[in-house]
C-alpha positions in Angstrom: 7.0 -24.5 45.2 10.2 -26.5 44.6 9.8 -26.5 40.8 9.0 -22.8 40.8 12.3 -22.1 42.5 14.1 -24.2 39.9 12.7 -22.5 36.9 13.4 -19.0 38.4 17.2 -19.6 38.5 19.1 -17.0 36.4 22.1 -19.1 35.7 23.5 -22.6 35.9 26.9 -23.0 37.6 27.3 -26.5 36.2 27.1 -25.2 32.6 28.4 -21.7 32.9 31.4 -22.6 35.1 32.1 -26.3 35.9 31.6 -27.6 32.4 34.6 -25.8 31.0 36.6 -25.1 34.1 36.8 -28.5 35.6 35.6 -31.1 33.1 36.7 -30.1 29.7 40.3 -31.2 28.8 42.3 -28.7 26.6 44.6 -31.2 25.0 42.4 -34.0 23.7 41.5 -32.8 20.2 38.1 -31.4 21.1 36.5 -28.2 19.8 36.7 -25.0 21.8 34.7 -25.6 25.1 32.9 -22.3 24.8 31.4 -23.3 21.5 30.2 -26.6 22.9 29.0 -25.1 26.1 26.9 -22.5 24.3 25.1 -25.3 22.4 24.2 -27.2 25.5 20.8 -26.7 27.0 20.4 -26.6 30.8 17.0 -27.7 32.1 16.1 -27.3 35.8 12.4 -27.8 35.5 12.4 -31.6 35.3 12.3 -33.9 38.4 16.1 -33.7 38.3 18.2 -31.1 36.4 19.6 -32.1 33.1 22.2 -31.0 30.5 21.4 -31.9 26.9 22.9 -31.5 23.5 22.2 -32.9 20.0 19.6 -33.8 17.5 16.5 -35.4 19.0 16.3 -37.6 15.9 19.6 -39.3 16.7 20.2 -42.2 19.0 20.6 -41.2 22.6 23.4 -41.3 25.2 22.1 -41.1 28.8 24.7 -40.1 31.4 24.7 -40.7 35.2 27.5 -39.2 37.2 29.2 -40.1 40.5 30.7 -38.4 43.5 31.5 -35.6 43.8 30.6 -34.5 40.3 27.5 -33.8 38.2 26.2 -34.2 34.7 28.9 -31.7 33.6 31.6 -34.3 34.2 30.8 -35.8 30.7 31.6 -32.6 28.9 34.2 -34.3 26.7 31.7 -36.9 25.6 29.1 -34.3 24.8 31.7 -32.6 22.6 32.7 -35.7 20.8 29.4 -37.5 20.3 26.7 -34.9 20.3 28.2 -31.5 19.2 27.7 -30.2 15.6 25.3 -30.9 12.7 27.0 -34.2 11.9 27.1 -35.6 15.5 25.8 -39.2 15.6 24.2 -39.0 19.0 21.9 -36.9 21.3 23.3 -36.5 24.8 21.3 -36.2 28.1 23.1 -36.0 31.5 21.2 -36.1 34.7 22.4 -34.5 37.9 21.0 -36.1 41.0 19.9 -34.8 44.4 22.3 -32.4 46.2 24.8 -32.3 43.4 23.7 -29.1 41.7 25.2 -26.1 43.6 22.4 -23.7 42.5 19.5 -25.8 43.7 17.9 -26.2 47.2 19.0 -29.2 49.2 16.6 -32.1 49.1 14.9 -33.4 52.2 16.8 -36.3 53.9 13.9 -38.6 53.2 14.6 -38.2 49.5 18.3 -39.0 49.8 18.4 -42.7 49.1 19.2 -44.9 46.1 15.7 -46.1 45.4 14.5 -42.5 45.2 17.4 -41.6 42.9 16.8 -44.4 40.5 13.1 -43.5 40.4 13.9 -39.8 39.9 16.3 -40.5 37.1 13.8 -42.7 35.3 11.0 -40.1 35.8 13.3 -37.3 34.5 14.0 -39.3 31.3 10.3 -39.9 30.8 9.8 -36.1 30.9 12.1 -35.5 27.9 10.3 -34.6 24.7 10.9 -35.8 22.1 11.7 -39.0 24.0 15.1 -40.8 23.9 15.4 -43.9 21.7 18.1 -46.5 21.1 19.8 -45.4 24.2 23.4 -46.0 25.3 23.6 -45.8 29.1 26.9 -44.2 30.2 27.6 -44.4 34.0 30.4 -43.6 36.4 31.3 -44.2 40.0 28.1 -44.1 42.2 26.3 -43.7 38.8 27.6 -47.1 37.9 26.2 -48.6 41.1 22.9 -47.0 40.5 23.0 -47.8 36.8 23.4 -51.5 37.4 20.3 -51.4 39.6 18.4 -49.4 37.0 19.3 -52.0 34.3 17.1 -54.4 36.3 14.5 -51.9 37.3 14.0 -50.2 33.9 15.2 -52.5 31.2 13.5 -50.5 28.5 15.5 -47.4 29.5 18.7 -48.5 27.7 19.8 -50.9 24.9 23.5 -51.1 26.0 25.7 -49.8 28.8 29.2 -48.2 29.1 30.4 -48.1 32.6 33.5 -46.3 34.0 35.7 -47.7 36.8 33.2 -49.2 39.2 32.3 -52.9 38.8 31.6 -55.6 41.3 33.8 -57.2 43.9 37.2 -56.2 45.3 40.8 -57.2 44.9 43.3 -58.5 47.5 42.4 -57.3 51.0 39.7 -54.9 49.8 39.3 -51.3 49.0 40.6 -48.4 51.2 37.4 -47.0 52.6 38.9 -44.2 54.7 37.6 -41.6 52.3 34.1 -43.1 52.6 34.1 -42.7 56.3 35.4 -39.1 55.9 32.6 -38.3 53.5 30.0 -39.8 55.8 31.3 -37.7 58.7 31.2 -34.6 56.5 27.5 -35.1 55.9 26.7 -35.9 59.5 28.7 -32.9 60.8 27.8 -30.6 57.8 31.5 -30.0 57.2 32.5 -29.5 53.5 36.1 -29.2 54.5 36.2 -32.9 55.3 34.5 -34.1 52.1 36.6 -31.7 50.0 39.8 -33.0 51.6 38.7 -36.6 50.6 38.1 -35.4 47.0 41.5 -33.6 46.9 43.2 -36.8 48.1 41.8 -38.6 45.0 42.7 -35.7 42.7 39.0 -35.2 41.8 38.6 -32.7 39.0 36.2 -30.5 41.0 37.2 -30.5 44.6 34.8 -27.6 45.4 32.0 -29.9 44.2 32.5 -32.2 47.2 30.2 -30.4 49.5 28.9 -32.1 52.6 25.4 -32.1 51.1 26.8 -34.2 48.2 28.3 -36.8 50.5 25.0 -38.4 51.5 25.5 -41.7 49.5 28.2 -42.6 52.1 25.8 -42.4 55.0 24.5 -45.9 54.4 21.8 -45.9 57.1 20.3 -43.0 55.0 21.2 -43.9 51.4 21.0 -47.7 51.3 17.3 -48.1 50.5 16.6 -50.4 47.5 13.5 -52.4 47.0 15.5 -55.2 45.3 19.3 -55.1 45.3 21.1 -57.0 42.5 24.8 -57.6 42.8 25.4 -57.8 39.1 23.6 -56.0 36.2 21.6 -58.1 33.7 23.7 -60.3 31.4 21.5 -59.8 28.4 22.6 -56.3 27.4 25.9 -55.3 25.8 28.3 -53.9 28.4 31.6 -52.0 27.9 33.7 -51.5 31.0 36.5 -48.9 31.0 38.8 -48.5 33.9 41.8 -46.4 34.6 45.1 -48.0 35.6 46.4 -45.1 37.7 45.7 -43.5 41.1 47.1 -40.1 42.0 49.7 -40.4 39.2 51.0 -43.8 40.2 50.1 -47.4 39.0 46.9 -48.4 40.6 47.0 -50.7 43.5 44.4 -53.2 44.7 43.1 -51.0 47.5 41.7 -48.6 44.9 40.3 -51.1 42.4 36.6 -51.5 42.7 36.1 -54.8 40.9 37.6 -58.3 40.6 38.5 -60.8 37.9 35.0 -62.3 38.1 33.6 -59.0 37.2 35.8 -58.7 34.1 34.7 -62.2 33.1 31.1 -61.2 33.5 31.5 -58.1 31.4 33.0 -60.2 28.6 30.2 -62.7 28.8 27.6 -60.1 27.9 26.6 -59.7 24.2 29.5 -57.9 22.6 30.9 -57.2 26.1 34.4 -55.8 26.4 36.9 -54.5 28.9 39.2 -51.6 28.2 42.1 -50.6 30.4 42.8 -46.8 30.0 46.0 -44.9 30.8 44.6 -42.7 33.5 42.7 -42.6 36.8 39.1 -42.8 38.1 38.2 -39.9 35.7 39.9 -41.4 32.7 37.0 -40.2 30.4 38.2 -36.6 31.2 41.9 -36.9 31.4 42.3 -39.3 28.5 39.1 -38.3 26.6 40.7 -38.9 23.2 41.5 -42.5 24.1 38.2 -43.2 25.8 36.0 -41.6 23.2 37.8 -43.7 20.5 37.2 -46.8 22.6 33.6 -46.0 23.1 33.1 -45.2 19.4 34.9 -48.3 18.3 32.8 -50.6 20.6 29.5 -48.9 19.6 30.3 -49.2 15.9 31.1 -52.9 16.3 27.8 -53.8 17.8 24.9 -55.0 15.6 22.7 -52.1 14.5 19.4 -51.6 16.2 16.6 -52.1 13.7 14.0 -50.1 15.5 13.5 -46.8 17.3 13.0 -48.0 20.9 11.2 -45.2 22.8 11.6 -45.0 26.5 8.5 -45.8 28.6 8.7 -45.6 32.3 
């Protein structure tokens, strides 16, 4: 019944609206958004909905988003890496439970981190032709989930690019007021609260911050993991890109989601690197030209894969 509802949807708000309206920067040297958007395929028949673009015979980029966004938040990376006949990559972005505005809400029993990791892996396994030689690109809660998935599904990716969320805290810790607000929004079914929290952080899509999407902050619901690992594995190349601003001002310690030990860890991985970007939590949107160049330079500098590694989950 659930899958039949998905396949019957006449349109996709993420692709038809959010992709260009909220997530595609106009001043970053990218092709017209309408051209890119029209080439992207929306698929709502898999375990989780996906956006995809590019030649299946090219190495893959697998994207996992954070709060309060969706797979559409990586529009600028789709355009740079996967659009056009000469594009070097194939892009696949997954949107997880309760983050697609056109789809039915998931049962509360399915709103936990273990379920999300398993659903993402299952969704990837449903892609045909399968992904190979995959670069895992993760942001915000997607980074937290991604670090767990690197342990759970090591064959899913060959290297990882993570945005803004690492491990540890600086100084006296992170300001968690917005997390309490988002949790309250879910428990009281009040999107006004969660959208106010998103607006405070200058989120690109404030309307995306519905109460239904705030479930990760209700920790007695979301925090289910069969085996929690603080750090990702050290044996895969890792690029960490973080923005040095918050709300237009230099970023202070209460909004930095990592510490110096995390940066040392990143640089200890094979080819590991840290890039400080001149923007905020969504630097891959607001400074897409800078970030795409950093990603491309890092990827080009890694040793070439000598085989086509097919995902098996």
